[in-house]
N, C-alpha and C positions, 0 to 999 in steps of 0.2 A: 629574928632567930637566924642564926648561921647553920648552914647545912653540914651536918657531921659527917656527909661524904666528903668534904671538901679537906678533911684534917686526916693526918696519917699517924698511926700510932706504931712506929718501929720499935721492937725490942731494943735496947742499947746493945751496940756491938762492942766488942773487946777487940782492939788491934794490938799487936805487937810491932813496934817500928825499931829498926836496927839501923844504926847509921853512927859512924864515929865522929860525924860533924854534928856536935850538940844544938846548933843554932838549925839546921835542917830537921832536927827530930823535934824541936820546940816548934817550928813552923807547921810540921804535919799534924802534931797533936793539937796545934791550936784549931788548924782547919778541920780535921775530924769531929773535934768537941764541939764546934761551932756550925758545921754543915750536917752532920750526922749523930750527935750527942753520942760520941763513941768514949769508951774507957781506952784511954792507951797506957800501954806497958812499954817503958823503955828501956834501950838496952844499946851501950856505946859501943860494942865491937862484937863479932860473931861469937865468941864463945859467952858472953852474956845473952845473946838470944838463944843459944842451946840449952844454957841454964833455965830460962824462962819456959822451953818446950820442956825440957825435962821436969818441972814442977807439976805437971799433970793438968795445968790451965788449959780451957778450950779456947782458941782464937777464932774469929770469923775470918780473919785476914792477918797475914805477916806482910810487912813491907821492910824490904831490907836494900841497903846499899852493896852494890857488887864487890868492890874493892874497899878492905878495911884491915885495919892490923888484927892479929890473931887468928882468925878465923873468915873467910870471903864468903861472901853471902851465897853461890853456888853450894859451897859446903853445908851452910845453913838449910839450903834447900833440901839437900839429899837426906838431912837429918830430918826435915820435916816430913819427907816421902815417907818415912819410916814411923814417925810418931803421931802422925794424925793428919797428914796430906791436907792442911789448911791451906785455903786461896793464898797466892804467894804473888806479891808484885816486887821485881827487881828493877832497881834505878841504878842505871849505869851512865857515866859520862863519855864513855867510847865505845867502839862496836867490839870489845874484846871478848864476846861470848861465842865460843864454838858450836857450828851448825849441829852437831852431834849433841851437845848439850842442850841446845834450844830445843831440838827436837823430844828430848826427854822431858823437858821442863814444861812444854805446852800439850803434851799427852797426860801428864801427870794429873792436871785437874783442868777441866774447861774454864775457869775463872782466871788461871795464871795469867800474869801481863808483864811486860816490860816497858818501861817508862824511861825516855832519854834524858839525861839531865844537861842543861837545866832544863826543867820541866815547866811548861805552861801551866798555870793553876786552874784554867778552865780544864785543860786535859784530863789534869789530875783529878779534879773534881769528877769528871764524867766517868774516869774509870773505876774511883771508889764507890760511886754510885750504883754502877753495873753491878760490883762485885757483893755490896753490902745491902742492896736491895734483892738480891736472888734468893 
């Protein structure tokens, strides 16, 4: 008989993924579903992400690209701070984030993180585990 202490029963997490690159959204969705049994809500620009926030849904995590059409990731983050302050991961392909913004971002929620693109899958999964297991 298997030792039941070896099995973990995490409640299903709900994650909002915002990126204008559909392939990245699909890849993140697959990783989160397989590794964390997460429910993923997809948005393909910042405005769609804000619409998801405005719906009143509660998210365990928001993952957003920084540079997107219509509304950028930092603007979505600022709205998140007012809407629920859910843990937030920003993905960026450059070092275009100002230090004053990073200070605000890091102090808003202890689980907030920045991931540099292209990201390493293991690093990505470690970051997700830290946040979703908290």
